[in-house]
C-alpha positions in Angstrom: 53.2 -32.2 23.4 49.2 -32.7 23.2 48.7 -29.0 24.4 51.4 -27.6 21.9 49.7 -29.5 19.0 46.4 -28.2 20.3 47.8 -24.5 20.3 49.2 -24.9 16.7 46.1 -26.4 15.3 43.4 -23.8 17.0 44.8 -20.7 14.6 44.2 -23.0 11.8 40.7 -24.0 12.9 40.0 -20.5 13.5 41.3 -19.5 9.9 38.7 -22.0 8.3 36.0 -21.3 10.5 36.4 -17.6 9.4 36.6 -18.4 5.7 33.4 -20.0 6.0 31.5 -17.3 7.6 33.3 -15.0 4.6 32.3 -17.3 1.9 28.5 -17.3 3.5 28.5 -13.8 3.6 29.5 -13.1 0.3 27.1 -15.9 -1.2 24.5 -13.5 -0.7 21.2 -14.5 -2.0 18.3 -11.9 -2.6 15.3 -12.3 -0.7 11.7 -12.9 -1.8 8.4 -11.6 -1.0 4.6 -12.1 -1.7 1.1 -11.2 -0.9 0.2 -13.9 1.3 -3.8 -12.9 1.8 -5.9 -9.6 1.5 -8.6 -9.4 3.8 -11.2 -7.0 3.6 -11.7 -5.8 7.7 -14.4 -3.6 7.1 -17.0 -1.7 4.4 -19.3 1.0 4.7 -20.8 3.1 1.9 -18.2 5.6 2.3 -14.9 3.4 2.4 -13.5 -0.1 2.3 -10.5 -1.1 4.4 -8.1 -3.7 3.7 -5.4 -5.9 5.7 -2.4 -7.1 3.5 -1.0 -10.2 4.8 2.4 -10.3 3.7 5.6 -12.9 3.6 8.8 -12.6 3.1 11.5 -15.3 3.0 15.2 -15.1 3.6 17.5 -17.7 1.7 20.8 -16.7 3.6 22.4 -18.5 6.3 22.4 -15.4 8.3 19.8 -13.0 9.7 18.8 -10.0 8.0 16.2 -7.3 8.5 13.9 -5.2 5.9 15.0 -1.7 5.6 11.6 -0.2 4.7 8.2 -0.5 2.7 6.7 1.2 0.0 3.1 0.6 -1.7 1.3 1.9 -4.6 -2.4 0.8 -4.4 -3.9 1.6 -7.9 -7.7 1.3 -9.0 -8.3 1.2 -12.6 -4.4 1.7 -13.3 -4.3 4.7 -11.6 -2.7 5.3 -8.3 -5.2 6.3 -5.4 -3.2 5.5 -2.2 0.6 5.4 -1.4 2.9 4.1 1.4 6.4 5.2 2.1 7.5 3.4 5.5 11.5 4.3 5.8 11.3 3.0 9.4 9.9 -0.3 9.0 11.9 -3.2 10.3 11.2 -6.7 10.0 13.4 -9.3 11.3 14.2 -12.4 9.2 15.7 -15.3 10.6 18.6 -17.0 9.1 16.8 -19.6 5.9 13.8 -18.5 7.4 10.5 -16.3 6.8 8.6 -13.6 8.5 4.9 -12.4 8.1 3.7 -8.8 8.5 0.4 -7.0 8.1 -0.3 -3.6 6.5 -3.5 -1.9 6.6 -5.2 0.1 3.8 -8.1 2.1 3.4 -9.8 3.6 0.3 -12.7 6.2 0.3 -15.3 5.4 -2.5 -15.6 9.3 -3.2 -11.9 9.1 -4.2 -12.7 6.5 -6.4 -15.5 7.9 -8.0 -14.1 11.3 -8.4 -10.9 10.4 -9.8 -12.7 7.6 -11.9 -16.0 9.1 -13.4 -16.5 5.4 -15.6 -17.2 3.7 -12.3 -20.0 6.0 -11.7 -22.4 3.3 -12.4 -20.6 0.3 -12.0 -21.1 -2.4 -9.2 -17.6 -3.5 -8.8 -14.0 -1.9 -9.4 -10.6 -3.8 -9.9 -7.7 -3.0 -7.8 -3.9 -3.3 -8.3 -1.2 -3.4 -5.3 2.5 -2.6 -6.5 4.6 -2.6 -3.0 8.1 -3.3 -2.3 10.6 -4.2 1.1 13.7 -2.7 0.8 16.9 -4.2 2.2 20.5 -2.9 2.9 22.6 -6.3 2.5 26.6 -7.2 2.3 27.9 -7.2 -1.0 24.6 -6.7 -2.7 24.2 -3.0 -0.9 20.8 -1.3 -1.2 18.0 -3.7 -3.3 14.1 -3.5 -3.3 12.1 -6.9 -3.5 8.8 -6.0 -5.3 5.8 -8.0 -5.1 2.1 -7.1 -6.7 -1.2 -8.4 -6.3 -4.9 -7.8 -8.0 -8.3 -8.4 -7.4 -11.9 -6.9 -7.6 -13.8 -5.4 -4.7 -17.7 -4.4 -5.1 -18.9 -0.9 -4.4 -21.8 -1.0 -2.0 -25.4 0.7 -2.6 -28.3 1.1 -0.6 -31.4 -0.8 -1.8 -33.2 1.7 -3.9 -37.4 2.1 -3.1 -39.8 3.9 -4.7 -43.6 3.9 -4.4 -45.0 2.6 -8.0 -48.6 2.6 -7.5 -51.1 4.4 -4.7 -54.6 3.0 -6.2 -57.9 3.6 -4.7 -60.0 0.4 -5.1 -63.3 1.6 -3.4 -64.5 4.3 -1.1 -67.9 4.7 0.5 -69.7 5.5 3.6 -68.5 2.2 5.3 -64.8 3.1 4.5 -61.8 3.1 2.1 -59.9 0.2 0.3 -56.7 1.0 -1.1 -53.4 -0.7 -2.5 -50.1 0.5 -2.5 -47.1 -1.0 -4.7 -43.3 0.0 -3.2 -40.5 -1.6 -5.8 -37.4 -2.7 -3.9 -34.2 -2.7 -6.1 -31.0 -4.2 -5.3 -28.3 -2.4 -7.5 -25.5 -4.3 -5.9 -23.3 -7.3 -7.2 -24.3 -9.3 -4.4 -27.4 -10.1 -2.4 -29.5 -8.3 0.1 -31.9 -9.3 2.9 -34.4 -6.8 3.6 -35.1 -7.8 7.4 -37.6 -5.4 8.1 -39.6 -2.2 6.4 -41.7 -0.3 8.7 -43.8 2.1 6.9 -46.4 4.8 7.9 -48.8 5.9 5.4 -50.6 9.2 5.0 -53.1 11.0 2.9 -52.5 14.5 2.4 -51.9 15.6 6.0 -53.6 12.7 7.5 -52.4 9.8 9.0 -53.8 6.2 7.8 -51.9 3.4 8.9 -48.9 2.0 10.0 -47.4 -1.5 9.6 -44.5 -3.6 8.6 -43.4 -5.8 5.8 -41.9 -9.3 6.5 -38.5 -10.0 5.5 -37.4 -10.4 1.7 -34.4 -11.5 0.1 -32.8 -9.9 -3.1 -30.7 -11.3 -5.4 -27.6 -9.3 -7.1 -29.5 -6.6 -9.3 -33.0 -8.4 -8.4 -36.0 -5.9 -7.8 -39.4 -7.3 -6.2 -42.8 -5.1 -5.6 -44.0 -5.0 -2.2 -47.9 -5.1 -1.9 -49.2 -3.0 1.0 -53.2 -3.3 1.4 -55.0 -0.8 3.2 -58.4 -1.2 4.4 -60.1 1.5 6.3 -63.3 1.5 8.2 -65.2 4.9 9.0 -64.3 4.8 12.6 -60.6 4.7 11.1 -60.6 7.1 8.7 -63.3 9.4 9.7 -66.0 11.5 7.6 -63.6 14.0 6.2 -60.9 11.8 5.1 -63.5 9.7 3.1 -64.8 12.9 1.5 -61.1 14.0 0.4 -60.7 10.3 -0.9 -64.1 10.1 -2.9 -63.4 13.9 -4.3 -62.1 15.1 -7.1 -59.2 16.9 -6.1 -55.7 15.0 -6.4 -54.6 13.6 -2.7 -51.0 13.1 -2.1 -50.3 9.3 -0.8 -47.1 9.4 1.4 -45.2 6.2 2.5 -42.3 6.9 5.1 -40.5 4.6 7.5 -37.0 2.8 8.1 -35.6 0.0 6.1 -33.3 -2.7 8.1 -31.4 -4.5 5.7 -28.1 -7.0 5.5 -25.8 -7.9 2.9 -24.5 -11.3 1.7 -20.9 -9.8 2.3 -19.7 -10.5 5.7 -17.8 -7.6 6.1 -20.5 -5.2 5.2 -23.2 -4.7 8.0 -25.0 -1.6 6.8 -27.1 0.8 9.0 -30.9 1.0 8.8 -31.8 3.9 6.1 -35.2 6.0 6.5 -37.4 6.8 3.1 -40.0 8.7 2.5 -42.3 8.3 -0.4 -44.9 10.0 -2.2 -47.2 9.1 -5.2 -50.5 11.1 -6.4 -53.7 8.6 -5.7 -55.0 7.0 -8.8 -58.8 7.1 -8.3 
């Protein structure tokens, strides 16, 4: 009798179970997506690389997969980079979420050539318009949009110029000169000038070499680095002293290498070479 009752109740139980499954399937809810974070993974004078961390939530009682992903990266409201990954699949558990990361690289030459108004700017605004595609029961093909906006700096090398090359005195005992090198930070962030190595020449004659200690420049700040030069007769030589004391123009040259770093954790610039000239002021 008990076996017979169970046999009669089993189809009923399966029917109700099937109805519940159908109900859950028919009550399909749209997933949601957002930009969890955007990290700058690298920056050079040529480009900036971003890593987009995206979060997708599935509010349904059954697992689903994404069916593609598209992205439009806009700078000052103009599209500069697009992605359309139709084969992207992200598995979402029932009533759960999943994260995925998308790398994007922007070249500054593309930004500046497309947007001439940014030529003299220190930063630019960008906007990300993206979307995940799904093929869901009942709802069919849908796209879940997400967006993100922020600003990024446009990095630039420090600017160096030889402001003054002044001859203070010259005689049989030697020569005394002062050079003023102006260093400017054109960026919207700080720079540390770790070391500036230089070699100084007068005409075709090499005078002296040395290094300037570290200097910190705030955003948009400039400083003058004073380089005093004292040359004895043995170091300069009679011919050089005669040239410096003569009436003809003398070209002073300062060349070398500048090692610098930025306050940005993701930009580690390479050292730069410089070659500056100035007519000696007597």
